[in-house]
N, C-alpha and C positions, 0 to 999 in steps of 0.2 A: 539917364534913364529914369522914367516916372516910376510912380509905386506900381501901377498896373503891370508895366513892363518888367519890373523885377519880380512881381508875383507870377506872372506868366513863366520867365525864365526858371524859377525857383520850382513851379509845378512841374514843368518839362524834365527838369533835372530828377526831380524824385520819380517821375513816372520811368525814367530811363532806368533809374536803379532799381525799381520795382520789377520792369520786365526783365531785366538782367538776372534778378535773383530769380523770377519764375523760370527763366531758360536754364538756370544753373541747376533748379530742383528738377526741371523736367528732362536734364541731358541725361543719355544712357549711363546706368550706373555702372561703374567699373567691375563691382562684384555681384554676381547675380545669385540669388537665393530664392529657394522655395518657399511658399507661404508658410509651411510648418518650420521652416528654418528661420524665417523672419520672427516669427512668433516666439521662437525659443530664444533667439537673440534679444528681442524685446523684453523678455523675462528676465534676463541677466543684467538689466541696466541697473545701477544702483540706486537710481530713484524709486525702483520697485518694492524697496524694502520698506520703504514708508517711515512713520514714526516709529521710534524705539518701543518695542512692547512694554507695557507696565508690568513690574513684578508685583504681583498682589501679596507677595510674602514680605515685601519691604516698603512700609508705609511712608518711610522717609527720603527713598531714592531720588525724588524731583526737588527736594527743598534745597535751595542754594547754601544754606547754612551747614547742612548736612555734607554737601560736596566739599565746601571749604575745609571742615574738619576732615573728611575722609582723605584730602589732598595731603593735609600735615601728616596724617597717619602714615599714609601711602610712601611718605619720604623719610619717615622716623626712624633712624638705624638703632635708636634706644628700644625698638619693639624688636630684640633679638637677644640671644643669650650672651653674645660677645659684644654687642654694641656697635657692630660693624655692618649688618645686614637689614635692608628695609625692602619693602616690596620693590621699589624702584631698583634694587640691585639687579634683578632679573628681568624687571620690567621698564627699560629705560626709556624715558620721555625722549631722549636725544635720537632715538633709532627707531624700531618697529615696536616697542612696548614689548620686547623679548631681549635676549641677551646674547644671541647668535652662536651659542655654545651648543655642543653636542648634548651635553646633560647640564641641567640647571645646577647652579653652583650658589649655596650659602654658606651655612657653617661647615656643610660637608657637601659632597657630591651626590646628585640624586641619579636616577635609573631613566629617566625620560628628558626629552626636550621642554623647554620653557615654551609655553602656547602665549601668543599675543593677546592683548587686552580687547582691541578693537572687535566689535561684533558680538561680544559676549552677552550683551542685552538680548541679542536675537536667538540664543541658543537655549534649549530647554535643559540642556546638560552640559557640565565643564569637566574640565582635565580630560586628558586622552581616554580614559576609561569611564568618564561620565558618572564619577562618584559623587558629585555636586549637582544640585538642581537649581542653584541660583548664584549669582554673582557675589552676594554677601556671605553666603555660607562659603563658597570658594576662597574668598579672601582670609578665612579662618584657619582653613587646614594647614597652609605653609607655616603659620605662626608657631605651632607645636610639633612640626616635622623636624626630627632631630639632623636632617641632612639640609634644612632650609633656614627659618629663623631660630629654631632649636630651643625656644622658650616654653614657658607654661603660663596658662591663663590667669593665675592669681597674680603673677608678677607684672603681666601685661595690664590687667585691669587697676593695679595699683599706681602703675605710671601713668595711666590715662586720667585717672580720677586726680592723680597728684599735680600733672602738668596739663590737662586739658578739661578741667571740672567744669569752667564756666561756659566753654564752647559746648561741652558734651551735654549741660543741662539745658543750654538755648535750644538745642535740638531735642533731645529726648525726656527732657522734664528732669525733675529732682532724682539724683542718683540714691541708689540704695545705701542704708547705713551698713557699712563693711569694715566694722573696727576689729582689731586684734587679729588681723589676717595672717598667716605664716609667710615667709619670705617667698615660698615657692610651693605651689600645689597644682596638681592637674590630675584629671582621669587618665590622661595619655601620656604621662612623663615617666620619670625614672621610679625605681621602687618606693624611694623616700618620697617624691612628690605625690605619687598615688596614695601612699598612706597617710600623708598630710590632707589631702583632699578627701579622702574617706572619714577622717575625723572632724570635718567642718559640719556644722549642722546643715540640715537640708535647705533651710531658708537662705544661709550664707551661700550655698553653692548655686542656689537658683539665682541669688542676687548678682553673684560673680557671673555666671552664665549669661545673664540678661544684658550685662554691661559689654561681656565679650561678643555677644551677638550684635549689638549696636555698633561696636568697632567695626565689624564687617559690612554693616549696612550704610555706615558712613562712607567706607572705602568704596563700596559699589556706588553710592550716589556720585562721587567723584569720577569713578570709571564709566560711568553711564554717559558722560560728555565728552568721551574720546571714541572716535569712529574714523573709518576710511573715508577718503574723498575721492571724486571722481578721476578715472583714469582715462588715457586714450582710447581705450576700448569702449568705455561709456559714451564718448563723443562718437566714435564709429557705430556704435549701436543706434544711437539716436539718428544719425544721418540715414543709416540704412533704413530704419522704419519710416522717415520720413520722405526717402526717395532723392536724399540729397548727395548728387554725384560728388561734389568736391568735399563734403564732409567725410566721405568713404576714405579720403586721403589721410585721414587721422591714424590708419593702420598702414604699413608699408605692404607690398605684395606677399612677401614672406608670412609677415604677421596674419594677414587675412587667410592665407593658405592655412596656417597653424590652426586658426578658429575653424576652418572647414573640417580639419583632421579631429579638432577638439569634439564636434558635433557628431562626427560621422565615424571614420575607422578606428579612431582612438577610443571611441565610448566614454569620454572623459566625463561629458555632461550627465551620464547616468547618475552619477552621485556628485559631482560637483556643478550643480544647478543652482538656479535663483540668482536673486542679486548679490549675494555673498558667495555665490559659487561654492555653496556647500548644501548637503540634505540633513545636516545636523545630525544624521544617523551614525552608525557604528559597523564597520565592515573588515572583515577578515580579507585581505588581499595578498596574503603568503609574503608578507615582508619579513625577511630573515630576522631572527632574534640575535641580539648582541651576545648571549650565552646559550648555545643550542641545548646544553645539558638541562637548562633552567628556563625554558623560554617564558616570557610575559604573558600572562593569560588575558590580560586586557578587561573587555568589558564585563566578561562574566563574573570577575572579581570585584568591579567597580558597582555593579548592581548591589552586591551582598553589603558593600560598606553604604552605599546609598540609603538603603532602605534601613539599616542600624542607626543612621545619623541623627541624633538629637537636633540638629539645626537643618534639618530638610523641610520642605514646605508643610509637612503634616506635623512637626514638631512644635513644642511649646512656645518657641521663641519666634515662631513664624507669625507674621501679620495676616495671613490668608485664612479663609475658611475653608474647611476639608473640600467642598464641593470644587474651589478653586485650585486645587492640585490635582487635576485631572491626569497630567503627565505621569504623576508619582503613583497614582492610583491604578494605573491600567497597565503598569510594566510587566512584560512577559519574562519571568524570572527561570523559565525553563526550557528558552531557545538555545540550543546547542549551538546555533550559528553564531552566538555572541563568545564563543571562547576564541581568543586570539584575535578579535575584534577592537578596532579602534576608532575614535571619532573622526570624522571626515573635516579635515581642518579647511578654513577658507582659503581659495587660491588668490584673493586679492593681496596685492603686494608680494606673493610669494617669492618672486625672483630676488628680493632683497632679504630674504629669512632662511638661508642656508644655514645648517645642513637641513636634510629632510626626514620626514617619517618620525614616528614617536620616539625613537631613540637615537634619532640622526644618523641612521644607517648609511644613507646616499650623501655624498658632498656635492652633488650638482644635480639640476633639473635633468640633465641628459640620463644621468644615471637613473633617476626616477622614472623617466620614460622608457628607457630600456628595461627595467624591471618589469612593467606593464606589458611590454612587447613580447616578453619573455615568458611571463605568467608562471613563476614556480610554484610547485606545491608548498603547501603551508607546513612549517615545522609543528605547528599545534593547531589543532581545530581543522577546517575545511576553508579552502581558498575559495571565494565567490567567483573568482576569475575563471573563463573557460580555457583550457589548456589547448593548444592545437591537435586536431583530430580527437578531441573530446566531445562528446555530444553534452549539452548543458541546457537545461530548461528555460533559464532566464537570460543567457548571456550567448554572445558570438565570441567567438575567438579574436583578439585584438590583433590586427596585423599593422604593423609600422615599418615603413622602410626607414632608412638612415636618412633620408630627406625629410619625412614624415616628423621625425623625431627632432631635427633642427628647426623644423617651421613650427611645431608645437612648442619648443622652448622659446622662439623668437615671439610668439603669441602671448604666453605667459608673462613675458616680461612687459607686454604692454597692457596687463591690468594692474600695474603698479600706480597708485596714485598718491597724494598726500595723506599724513596723519592727520586729522583734525583734532585738536585738543584745546581745552581751556588755557588763556594766556595768563 
């Protein structure tokens, strides 16, 4: 066969493949959606999240050497009272960057579930009650929490400057002179630690706080590189937007029915929307408290802690200008709806993260979905869910059959993708 014949044969084969692909795209879609539903599905694709937002309060978060230091600190068990707890103890890199326990366990046992690291850069507020407004500030909280790392900031700063001084100074510049520090001191510790902290000169306390804040900024730089990967749902969503019939086979028929229930009768998309399947807001949905006699007050208490936090965006250790802290400056502290409200978690990889809710109240997704189908009254505050027979200004009653619940649970399994992290 001469060169021209070979070229003609190759061109014919390429044309055949192109025609076949076009026919595939033009084939009737297995699952029909309205224009509005297609638009909503398109908005839920992971790629719509775009680049991770820049945290103006952390000038170091995009520096490679900061992430390297942060990774070391994230995994260092010496940053705890007993030398046995690190950030990775509850946020395991071998799983979903959480621990799979009902309550976080460190030095002691906490009162809420551990939240995963992925997606933190996209959220304006962190923890279930939103008491932190940046990933670096969030990283500091567990350090001095008696149920988590259980340590104190002077001890942590001494360890960092003793073990990581060269790496620290390569990122943050010369470390402050902090001679003759006590063994333990913190404004949040024991009576003895608080007394030792109060006895320190103000310039020394400021220097300790500066290094402590920078520890958080390094950890946040590492966590910034951890993210969700695309799931089968993302493949399906892309195929649906493109009109690709074969691509819709990324979801089973049951999973596609679950997506339809997610968008319609389940009303899940009301709060679990956008590329991370969360509105990043706080809602009271009547989740039963672990202790009915002392229910968790949620966001309303988190707001108070956030505004008093010296490590918030407006604080002296933030790298942001005041006008860059809009989320913090326009908080409504008098919203009664925040009582008993908790942060909407991302549903990405949710099937791999049992148990569920802020205190692990439900062991399975079926139980979670049944809760929403039942829509019980809230033990504290007022649930946003419309109860059967109740007139509600913003919501319709959620009506889910047993089959709907099974379909929804199946769909939620299809939003699981890989966890993308540094090697």
